[in-house]
N, CA, C and O atoms as a Tinker XYZ file with bonds, in Angstrom:
   328  protein
     1  N    187.134000   63.884000  -95.368000    73     2
     2  CA   187.384000   62.930000  -96.411000    64     1     3
     3  C    188.874000   62.910000  -96.723000    63     2     4     5
     4  O    189.381000   63.794000  -97.414000    81     3
     5  N    189.552000   61.934000  -96.230000    73     3     6
     6  CA   191.007000   61.894000  -96.398000    64     5     7
     7  C    191.461000   61.695000  -97.837000    63     6     8     9
     8  O    192.560000   62.121000  -98.193000    81     7
     9  N    190.647000   61.060000  -98.670000    73     7    10
    10  CA   191.079000   60.821000 -100.039000    64     9    11
    11  C    191.126000   62.103000 -100.866000    63    10    12    13
    12  O    191.813000   62.143000 -101.887000    81    11
    13  N    190.424000   63.139000 -100.457000    73    11    14
    14  CA   190.448000   64.399000 -101.195000    64    13    15
    15  C    191.735000   65.177000 -100.964000    63    14    16    17
    16  O    192.084000   66.045000 -101.765000    81    15
    17  N    192.439000   64.883000  -99.891000    73    15    18
    18  CA   193.675000   65.604000  -99.612000    64    17    19
    19  C    194.786000   65.214000 -100.580000    63    18    20    21
    20  O    195.783000   65.928000 -100.691000    81    19
    21  N    194.631000   64.091000 -101.283000    73    19    22
    22  CA   195.657000   63.627000 -102.217000    64    21    23
    23  C    195.433000   64.119000 -103.644000    63    22    24    25
    24  O    196.238000   63.819000 -104.526000    81    23
    25  N    194.362000   64.864000 -103.887000    73    23    26
    26  CA   194.071000   65.338000 -105.241000    64    25    27
    27  C    194.864000   66.622000 -105.496000    63    26    28    29
    28  O    194.777000   67.586000 -104.736000    81    27
    29  N    195.631000   66.608000 -106.574000    73    27    30
    30  CA   196.430000   67.773000 -106.940000    64    29    31
    31  C    195.825000   68.500000 -108.119000    63    30    32    33
    32  O    194.732000   68.160000 -108.574000    81    31
    33  N    196.535000   69.504000 -108.618000    73    31    34
    34  CA   196.019000   70.314000 -109.725000    64    33    35
    35  C    195.921000   69.505000 -111.022000    63    34    36    37
    36  O    195.016000   69.729000 -111.825000    81    35
    37  N    196.839000   68.579000 -111.225000    73    35    38
    38  CA   196.797000   67.754000 -112.438000    64    37    39
    39  C    195.533000   66.900000 -112.466000    63    38    40    41
    40  O    194.874000   66.795000 -113.500000    81    39
    41  N    195.203000   66.300000 -111.347000    73    39    42
    42  CA   194.007000   65.476000 -111.278000    64    41    43
    43  C    192.751000   66.302000 -111.503000    63    42    44    45
    44  O    191.820000   65.853000 -112.171000    81    43
    45  N    192.722000   67.512000 -110.946000    73    43    46
    46  CA   191.559000   68.391000 -111.141000    64    45    47
    47  C    191.384000   68.770000 -112.605000    63    46    48    49
    48  O    190.258000   68.825000 -113.099000    81    47
    49  N    192.482000   69.031000 -113.303000    73    47    50
    50  CA   192.414000   69.360000 -114.729000    64    49    51
    51  C    191.883000   68.168000 -115.520000    63    50    52    53
    52  O    191.053000   68.336000 -116.413000    81    51
    53  N    192.356000   66.968000 -115.197000    73    51    54
    54  CA   191.878000   65.764000 -115.884000    64    53    55
    55  C    190.384000   65.560000 -115.643000    63    54    56    57
    56  O    189.643000   65.241000 -116.573000    81    55
    57  N    189.944000   65.739000 -114.412000    73    55    58
    58  CA   188.517000   65.608000 -114.097000    64    57    59
    59  C    187.713000   66.638000 -114.878000    63    58    60    61
    60  O    186.644000   66.322000 -115.400000    81    59
    61  N    188.214000   67.864000 -114.962000    73    59    62
    62  CA   187.524000   68.912000 -115.724000    64    61    63
    63  C    187.403000   68.576000 -117.193000    63    62    64    65
    64  O    186.351000   68.797000 -117.793000    81    63
    65  N    188.456000   68.047000 -117.782000    73    63    66
    66  CA   188.431000   67.679000 -119.202000    64    65    67
    67  C    187.434000   66.539000 -119.433000    63    66    68    69
    68  O    186.675000   66.562000 -120.402000    81    67
    69  N    187.438000   65.549000 -118.547000    73    67    70
    70  CA   186.497000   64.430000 -118.676000    64    69    71
    71  C    185.056000   64.942000 -118.577000    63    70    72    73
    72  O    184.203000   64.529000 -119.363000    81    71
    73  N    184.780000   65.819000 -117.642000    73    71    74
    74  CA   183.433000   66.386000 -117.519000    64    73    75
    75  C    183.052000   67.169000 -118.776000    63    74    76    77
    76  O    181.913000   67.093000 -119.238000    81    75
    77  N    183.991000   67.910000 -119.318000    73    75    78
    78  CA   183.731000   68.694000 -120.524000    64    77    79
    79  C    183.407000   67.779000 -121.699000    63    78    80    81
    80  O    182.507000   68.074000 -122.486000    81    79
    81  N    184.126000   66.679000 -121.822000    73    79    82
    82  CA   183.882000   65.736000 -122.908000    64    81    83
    83  C    182.523000   65.046000 -122.724000    63    82    84    85
    84  O    181.771000   64.878000 -123.683000    81    83
    85  N    182.219000   64.651000 -121.485000    73    83    86
    86  CA   180.969000   63.925000 -121.234000    64    85    87
    87  C    179.736000   64.809000 -121.392000    63    86    88    89
    88  O    178.758000   64.397000 -122.016000    81    87
    89  N    179.769000   65.998000 -120.843000    73    87    90
    90  CA   178.579000   66.841000 -120.803000    64    89    91
    91  C    178.557000   67.929000 -121.871000    63    90    92    93
    92  O    177.478000   68.388000 -122.246000    81    91
    93  N    179.687000   68.344000 -122.358000    73    91    94
    94  CA   179.735000   69.442000 -123.307000    64    93    95
    95  C    179.783000   70.769000 -122.581000    63    94    96    97
    96  O    179.469000   70.850000 -121.393000    81    95
    97  N    180.175000   71.805000 -123.295000    73    95    98
    98  CA   180.342000   73.132000 -122.694000    64    97    99
    99  C    179.052000   73.740000 -122.196000    63    98   100   101
   100  O    179.029000   74.342000 -121.123000    81    99
   101  N    177.968000   73.595000 -122.957000    73    99   102
   102  CA   176.703000   74.212000 -122.576000    64   101   103
   103  C    176.121000   73.571000 -121.319000    63   102   104   105
   104  O    175.696000   74.271000 -120.400000    81   103
   105  N    176.105000   72.252000 -121.282000    73   103   106
   106  CA   175.559000   71.557000 -120.112000    64   105   107
   107  C    176.419000   71.797000 -118.878000    63   106   108   109
   108  O    175.906000   71.915000 -117.765000    81   107
   109  N    177.712000   71.868000 -119.082000    73   107   110
   110  CA   178.612000   72.089000 -117.961000    64   109   111
   111  C    178.403000   73.475000 -117.351000    63   110   112   113
   112  O    178.445000   73.630000 -116.131000    81   111
   113  N    178.178000   74.484000 -118.201000    73   111   114
   114  CA   177.932000   75.825000 -117.671000    64   113   115
   115  C    176.592000   75.888000 -116.948000    63   114   116   117
   116  O    176.464000   76.583000 -115.939000    81   115
   117  N    175.592000   75.167000 -117.455000    73   115   118
   118  CA   174.299000   75.109000 -116.765000    64   117   119
   119  C    174.438000   74.416000 -115.412000    63   118   120   121
   120  O    173.831000   74.831000 -114.425000    81   119
   121  N    175.239000   73.362000 -115.378000    73   119   122
   122  CA   175.483000   72.645000 -114.130000    64   121   123
   123  C    176.176000   73.553000 -113.119000    63   122   124   125
   124  O    175.801000   73.581000 -111.947000    81   123
   125  N    177.180000   74.289000 -113.567000    73   123   126
   126  CA   177.899000   75.208000 -112.677000    64   125   127
   127  C    176.968000   76.304000 -112.170000    63   126   128   129
   128  O    177.035000   76.686000 -111.001000    81   127
   129  N    176.104000   76.810000 -113.039000    73   127   130
   130  CA   175.147000   77.841000 -112.632000    64   129   131
   131  C    174.193000   77.288000 -111.570000    63   130   132   133
   132  O    173.895000   77.958000 -110.581000    81   131
   133  N    173.720000   76.063000 -111.786000    73   131   134
   134  CA   172.825000   75.428000 -110.816000    64   133   135
   135  C    173.490000   75.215000 -109.472000    63   134   136   137
   136  O    172.870000   75.407000 -108.426000    81   135
   137  N    174.759000   74.814000 -109.501000    73   135   138
   138  CA   175.493000   74.622000 -108.249000    64   137   139
   139  C    175.662000   75.955000 -107.519000    63   138   140   141
   140  O    175.539000   76.017000 -106.295000    81   139
   141  N    175.944000   77.016000 -108.270000    73   139   142
   142  CA   176.077000   78.340000 -107.652000    64   141   143
   143  C    174.784000   78.814000 -107.020000    63   142   144   145
   144  O    174.791000   79.370000 -105.922000    81   143
   145  N    173.660000   78.595000 -107.717000    73   143   146
   146  CA   172.362000   78.991000 -107.165000    64   145   147
   147  C    172.033000   78.184000 -105.913000    63   146   148   149
   148  O    171.490000   78.719000 -104.947000    81   147
   149  N    172.362000   76.904000 -105.934000    73   147   150
   150  CA   172.125000   76.060000 -104.760000    64   149   151
   151  C    172.944000   76.555000 -103.569000    63   150   152   153
   152  O    172.452000   76.584000 -102.440000    81   151
   153  N    174.183000   76.940000 -103.822000    73   151   154
   154  CA   175.030000   77.460000 -102.760000    64   153   155
   155  C    174.465000   78.735000 -102.158000    63   154   156   157
   156  O    174.489000   78.922000 -100.941000    81   155
   157  N    173.956000   79.613000 -103.021000    73   155   158
   158  CA   173.340000   80.852000 -102.517000    64   157   159
   159  C    172.103000   80.552000 -101.679000    63   158   160   161
   160  O    171.893000   81.171000 -100.635000    81   159
   161  N    171.286000   79.608000 -102.129000    73   159   162
   162  CA   170.085000   79.241000 -101.379000    64   161   163
   163  C    170.455000   78.652000 -100.021000    63   162   164   165
   164  O    169.799000   78.943000  -99.020000    81   163
   165  N    171.495000   77.831000  -99.980000    73   163   166
   166  CA   171.926000   77.260000  -98.708000    64   165   167
   167  C    172.416000   78.341000  -97.749000    63   166   168   169
   168  O    172.106000   78.304000  -96.558000    81   167
   169  N    173.179000   79.303000  -98.265000    73   167   170
   170  CA   173.651000   80.398000  -97.419000    64   169   171
   171  C    172.478000   81.222000  -96.892000    63   170   172   173
   172  O    172.469000   81.633000  -95.732000    81   171
   173  N    171.481000   81.460000  -97.760000    73   171   174
   174  CA   170.308000   82.228000  -97.357000    64   173   175
   175  C    169.528000   81.489000  -96.269000    63   174   176   177
   176  O    169.096000   82.098000  -95.290000    81   175
   177  N    169.347000   80.175000  -96.440000    73   175   178
   178  CA   168.625000   79.383000  -95.447000    64   177   179
   179  C    169.381000   79.357000  -94.121000    63   178   180   181
   180  O    168.772000   79.450000  -93.054000    81   179
   181  N    170.704000   79.233000  -94.187000    73   179   182
   182  CA   171.517000   79.225000  -92.972000    64   181   183
   183  C    171.381000   80.548000  -92.224000    63   182   184   185
   184  O    171.257000   80.573000  -90.999000    81   183
   185  N    171.407000   81.646000  -92.979000    73   183   186
   186  CA   171.288000   82.971000  -92.362000    64   185   187
   187  C    169.927000   83.136000  -91.699000    63   186   188   189
   188  O    169.838000   83.686000  -90.602000    81   187
   189  N    168.852000   82.660000  -92.360000    73   187   190
   190  CA   167.515000   82.762000  -91.794000    64   189   191
   191  C    167.388000   81.936000  -90.517000    63   190   192   193
   192  O    166.773000   82.374000  -89.545000    81   191
   193  N    167.973000   80.738000  -90.523000    73   191   194
   194  CA   167.912000   79.880000  -89.335000    64   193   195
   195  C    168.670000   80.520000  -88.184000    63   194   196   197
   196  O    168.190000   80.520000  -87.050000    81   195
   197  N    169.848000   81.067000  -88.462000    73   195   198
   198  CA   170.620000   81.719000  -87.403000    64   197   199
   199  C    169.893000   82.940000  -86.856000    63   198   200   201
   200  O    169.908000   83.180000  -85.648000    81   199
   201  N    169.252000   83.721000  -87.739000    73   199   202
   202  CA   168.484000   84.879000  -87.273000    64   201   203
   203  C    167.321000   84.453000  -86.397000    63   202   204   205
   204  O    167.063000   85.077000  -85.368000    81   203
   205  N    166.611000   83.393000  -86.789000    73   203   206
   206  CA   165.491000   82.907000  -85.988000    64   205   207
   207  C    165.987000   82.404000  -84.645000    63   206   208   209
   208  O    165.352000   82.657000  -83.621000    81   207
   209  N    167.109000   81.697000  -84.627000    73   207   210
   210  CA   167.665000   81.195000  -83.382000    64   209   211
   211  C    168.067000   82.352000  -82.466000    63   210   212   213
   212  O    167.800000   82.316000  -81.264000    81   211
   213  N    168.707000   83.373000  -83.029000    73   211   214
   214  CA   169.121000   84.530000  -82.225000    64   213   215
   215  C    167.925000   85.293000  -81.685000    63   214   216   217
   216  O    167.974000   85.798000  -80.563000    81   215
   217  N    166.842000   85.389000  -82.466000    73   215   218
   218  CA   165.644000   86.080000  -81.993000    64   217   219
   219  C    165.020000   85.343000  -80.822000    63   218   220   221
   220  O    164.625000   85.972000  -79.841000    81   219
   221  N    164.923000   84.024000  -80.904000    73   219   222
   222  CA   164.338000   83.272000  -79.790000    64   221   223
   223  C    165.244000   83.325000  -78.564000    63   222   224   225
   224  O    164.760000   83.337000  -77.432000    81   223
   225  N    166.548000   83.357000  -78.783000    73   223   226
   226  CA   167.480000   83.468000  -77.673000    64   225   227
   227  C    167.325000   84.826000  -76.983000    63   226   228   229
   228  O    167.362000   84.906000  -75.755000    81   227
   229  N    167.153000   85.891000  -77.772000    73   227   230
   230  CA   166.950000   87.222000  -77.210000    64   229   231
   231  C    165.648000   87.284000  -76.421000    63   230   232   233
   232  O    165.599000   87.896000  -75.355000    81   231
   233  N    164.586000   86.651000  -76.938000    73   231   234
   234  CA   163.308000   86.638000  -76.230000    64   233   235
   235  C    163.424000   85.890000  -74.908000    63   234   236   237
   236  O    162.848000   86.309000  -73.905000    81   235
   237  N    164.164000   84.788000  -74.902000    73   235   238
   238  CA   164.343000   84.019000  -73.673000    64   237   239
   239  C    165.087000   84.836000  -72.625000    63   238   240   241
   240  O    164.773000   84.754000  -71.438000    81   239
   241  N    166.067000   85.620000  -73.052000    73   239   242
   242  CA   166.825000   86.431000  -72.108000    64   241   243
   243  C    165.974000   87.555000  -71.550000    63   242   244   245
   244  O    166.156000   87.941000  -70.396000    81   243
   245  N    165.049000   88.092000  -72.335000    73   243   246
   246  CA   164.171000   89.153000  -71.860000    64   245   247
   247  C    163.176000   88.622000  -70.835000    63   246   248   249
   248  O    162.826000   89.327000  -69.889000    81   247
   249  N    162.712000   87.374000  -71.017000    73   247   250
   250  CA   161.707000   86.809000  -70.134000    64   249   251
   251  C    162.267000   86.419000  -68.779000    63   250   252   253
   252  O    161.573000   86.592000  -67.777000    81   251
   253  N    163.481000   85.904000  -68.694000    73   251   254
   254  CA   164.037000   85.466000  -67.417000    64   253   255
   255  C    165.153000   86.408000  -66.993000    63   254   256   257
   256  O    166.088000   86.649000  -67.756000    81   255
   257  N    165.061000   86.939000  -65.788000    73   255   258
   258  CA   166.115000   87.827000  -65.297000    64   257   259
   259  C    167.417000   87.052000  -65.087000    63   258   260   261
   260  O    167.393000   85.846000  -64.840000    81   259
   261  N    168.542000   87.742000  -65.184000    73   259   262
   262  CA   169.835000   87.069000  -65.086000    64   261   263
   263  C    170.112000   86.453000  -63.718000    63   262   264   265
   264  O    170.915000   85.525000  -63.621000    81   263
   265  N    169.461000   86.951000  -62.648000    73   263   266
   266  CA   169.725000   86.416000  -61.308000    64   265   267
   267  C    168.752000   85.304000  -60.927000    63   266   268   269
   268  O    168.672000   84.939000  -59.754000    81   267
   269  N    168.021000   84.767000  -61.879000    73   267   270
   270  CA   167.112000   83.670000  -61.602000    64   269   271
   271  C    165.810000   84.122000  -60.983000    63   270   272   273
   272  O    165.065000   83.286000  -60.471000    81   271
   273  N    165.507000   85.389000  -61.005000    73   271   274
   274  CA   164.242000   85.896000  -60.484000    64   273   275
   275  C    164.272000   86.265000  -59.017000    63   274   276   277
   276  O    163.252000   86.689000  -58.475000    81   275
   277  N    165.398000   86.120000  -58.361000    73   275   278
   278  CA   165.500000   86.456000  -56.945000    64   277   279
   279  C    165.945000   87.900000  -56.797000    63   278   280   281
   280  O    166.814000   88.387000  -57.519000    81   279
   281  N    165.329000   88.555000  -55.853000    73   279   282
   282  CA   165.757000   89.918000  -55.556000    64   281   283
   283  C    166.915000   89.852000  -54.583000    63   282   284   285
   284  O    166.891000   89.073000  -53.630000    81   283
   285  N    167.909000   90.651000  -54.817000    73   283   286
   286  CA   169.072000   90.685000  -53.943000    64   285   287
   287  C    169.115000   92.054000  -53.291000    63   286   288   289
   288  O    169.126000   93.083000  -53.966000    81   287
   289  N    169.140000   92.049000  -51.973000    73   287   290
   290  CA   169.246000   93.319000  -51.240000    64   289   291
   291  C    170.534000   93.279000  -50.435000    63   290   292   293
   292  O    170.956000   92.234000  -49.939000    81   291
   293  N    171.130000   94.429000  -50.326000    73   291   294
   294  CA   172.391000   94.514000  -49.592000    64   293   295
   295  C    172.123000   95.044000  -48.195000    63   294   296   297
   296  O    171.377000   96.004000  -48.000000    81   295
   297  N    172.742000   94.403000  -47.246000    73   295   298
   298  CA   172.698000   94.865000  -45.862000    64   297   299
   299  C    174.145000   95.038000  -45.394000    63   298   300   301
   300  O    175.085000   94.748000  -46.134000    81   299
   301  N    174.304000   95.496000  -44.206000    73   299   302
   302  CA   175.649000   95.703000  -43.693000    64   301   303
   303  C    176.455000   94.400000  -43.659000    63   302   304   305
   304  O    177.662000   94.423000  -43.898000    81   303
   305  N    175.828000   93.300000  -43.376000    73   303   306
   306  CA   176.530000   92.026000  -43.271000    64   305   307
   307  C    176.830000   91.384000  -44.609000    63   306   308   309
   308  O    177.604000   90.429000  -44.667000    81   307
   309  N    176.235000   91.882000  -45.696000    73   307   310
   310  CA   176.450000   91.296000  -47.000000    64   309   311
   311  C    175.115000   91.159000  -47.738000    63   310   312   313
   312  O    174.089000   91.637000  -47.255000    81   311
   313  N    175.126000   90.535000  -48.855000    73   311   314
   314  CA   173.929000   90.382000  -49.675000    64   313   315
   315  C    173.096000   89.231000  -49.164000    63   314   316   317
   316  O    173.629000   88.198000  -48.759000    81   315
   317  N    171.770000   89.411000  -49.183000    73   315   318
   318  CA   170.860000   88.333000  -48.796000    64   317   319
   319  C    169.807000   88.210000  -49.871000    63   318   320   321
   320  O    169.413000   89.202000  -50.484000    81   319
   321  N    169.351000   86.989000  -50.100000    73   319   322
   322  CA   168.281000   86.735000  -51.062000    64   321   323
   323  C    166.934000   86.915000  -50.405000    63   322   324   325
   324  O    166.734000   86.518000  -49.257000    81   323
   325  N    166.006000   87.517000  -51.137000    73   323   326
   326  CA   164.669000   87.735000  -50.601000    64   325   327
   327  C    163.689000   86.896000  -51.388000    63   326   328
   328  O    162.491000   86.921000  -51.108000    81   327
């Protein structure tokens, strides 16, 4: 979002004051608490999804051998697939 790069500290203070006037201190603190809880829930969900993805990836690696299932035997002339 390119328009957010132009917001400075003065603009943020003005936005904060406007929010404080519109919602009041109590509602604003409840809103901030709700946003914090939502952020924690999102982080928790992301962590669970990544763990599930890593577990399935580990299971896939255990099921298929790294050489594609072919046995490789070495002879004097070099390696041959069996």
